[in-house]
C-alpha positions in Angstrom: -1.8 -31.7 110.9 1.6 -31.3 109.3 2.7 -28.5 107.1 2.9 -29.3 103.4 4.8 -27.2 100.9 2.8 -26.1 97.9 4.2 -27.4 94.7 5.6 -24.5 92.8 5.2 -24.2 89.0 8.6 -22.4 89.0 11.8 -24.4 89.5 15.4 -23.4 89.6 18.3 -25.6 88.4 22.0 -24.8 88.6 24.3 -26.3 85.9 28.0 -25.7 86.3 27.5 -22.5 88.2 27.0 -21.5 91.8 25.7 -18.3 93.3 23.3 -17.3 96.0 19.7 -17.1 95.0 17.9 -15.8 98.0 14.2 -15.6 98.8 13.4 -18.4 96.3 9.9 -19.2 97.6 8.9 -15.5 97.4 10.5 -15.1 94.0 8.7 -18.2 92.6 5.4 -16.9 93.9 6.0 -13.5 92.3 6.9 -15.1 89.0 3.7 -17.1 89.1 1.8 -13.9 89.9 3.3 -12.2 86.8 1.7 -14.8 84.6 -1.7 -14.2 86.2 -1.3 -10.4 85.9 -0.5 -10.8 82.2 -3.6 -13.0 81.7 -1.7 -16.3 81.1 -2.0 -19.7 82.7 1.3 -21.2 83.8 1.8 -25.0 83.7 5.5 -24.9 84.6 8.7 -22.9 84.0 12.2 -24.3 84.6 15.0 -21.8 84.9 18.4 -23.3 84.3 21.3 -21.2 85.5 24.4 -22.0 83.5 27.6 -20.6 82.0 28.4 -18.6 78.9 29.9 -21.7 77.2 26.7 -23.8 77.8 24.3 -21.1 76.7 26.4 -20.3 73.7 26.2 -23.9 72.6 22.4 -23.9 73.0 22.3 -20.7 71.0 24.3 -22.3 68.2 22.5 -25.7 68.3 18.9 -24.6 68.5 18.8 -21.0 67.2 21.8 -21.0 64.7 23.1 -17.9 66.5 26.8 -17.7 67.1 27.0 -15.2 70.0 26.7 -14.9 73.7 23.4 -14.0 75.3 22.1 -13.7 78.8 18.9 -15.6 78.3 17.3 -18.1 75.9 13.6 -18.9 76.4 12.0 -22.0 75.0 8.2 -22.2 75.0 7.4 -25.9 75.2 3.6 -25.4 75.5 1.3 -27.8 73.9 -1.9 -26.2 75.2 -3.0 -22.7 76.3 -1.1 -23.3 79.5 2.6 -22.1 79.4 5.3 -24.7 79.8 8.8 -23.4 79.3 12.5 -23.8 79.9 14.6 -20.7 80.3 18.4 -20.9 80.1 20.3 -18.0 81.8 24.1 -17.4 81.5 25.1 -16.2 84.9 28.4 -15.1 83.4 26.5 -12.7 81.0 24.3 -11.4 83.8 27.3 -10.6 85.9 29.1 -8.8 83.0 25.9 -6.9 82.1 25.4 -5.8 85.8 29.0 -4.5 85.8 28.6 -2.7 82.5 25.3 -1.1 83.6 26.6 -0.3 87.1 23.9 -2.1 88.9 23.8 -4.9 91.5 24.0 -8.5 90.1 20.8 -9.4 92.0 18.8 -6.6 90.2 20.1 -7.6 86.8 19.3 -11.2 87.5 15.7 -10.3 88.5 15.4 -8.3 85.3 16.5 -11.3 83.2 14.2 -13.7 85.1 11.3 -11.3 84.5 12.3 -10.8 80.8 11.9 -14.5 80.2 8.4 -14.4 81.7 7.5 -11.4 79.5 8.6 -13.2 76.4 6.4 -16.2 77.3 3.5 -13.7 77.8 3.9 -12.5 74.2 6.3 -9.5 74.5 8.9 -9.2 71.9 12.2 -7.2 71.7 13.1 -7.0 68.0 12.2 -3.5 67.1 13.1 -0.3 69.0 9.4 0.1 70.0 9.2 -3.5 71.3 12.4 -3.0 73.3 10.9 0.1 74.9 7.7 -1.8 75.8 9.8 -4.7 77.2 12.0 -2.4 79.3 8.9 -0.6 80.7 7.3 -3.9 81.8 10.6 -5.1 83.2 10.9 -1.9 85.3 7.3 -2.2 86.4 7.7 -5.7 87.7 11.2 -4.9 89.3 9.6 -2.0 91.2 6.6 -4.2 92.2 8.9 -7.0 93.4 11.2 -4.6 95.3 8.2 -2.8 96.9 6.7 -6.1 98.0 10.1 -7.1 99.6 10.4 -3.8 101.5 7.0 -4.2 103.2 
């Protein structure tokens, strides 16, 4: 009997950018578990890692925002199951990591988890919502890092 890889609902795509994304299988599994923990059903989520230029163009075209951002999340769901595309500017994540004096990998995880939290209904418009979002991001970052160290 041969080994068969389970089809993940989480997929990673790289558009005009290259960097090392390690432990992909474990990360995909953790992201799937976040949806379960938040009481949401995941159909699929595609993360597209790109450049400042590409994400800025998406921000302008689809959201009428003329500024750089680290993440844009599109909920494409047509049923209770979540189906989404998440665009991440690797340039922004790198800059943010330097500004916040933290490793790139940690900031990247925060942004990945941030997209999941948006899809699960968390907002970040008001000061209170930003606080809730940060608390959840920290919770999942610690959970993921604790899992990795066991």
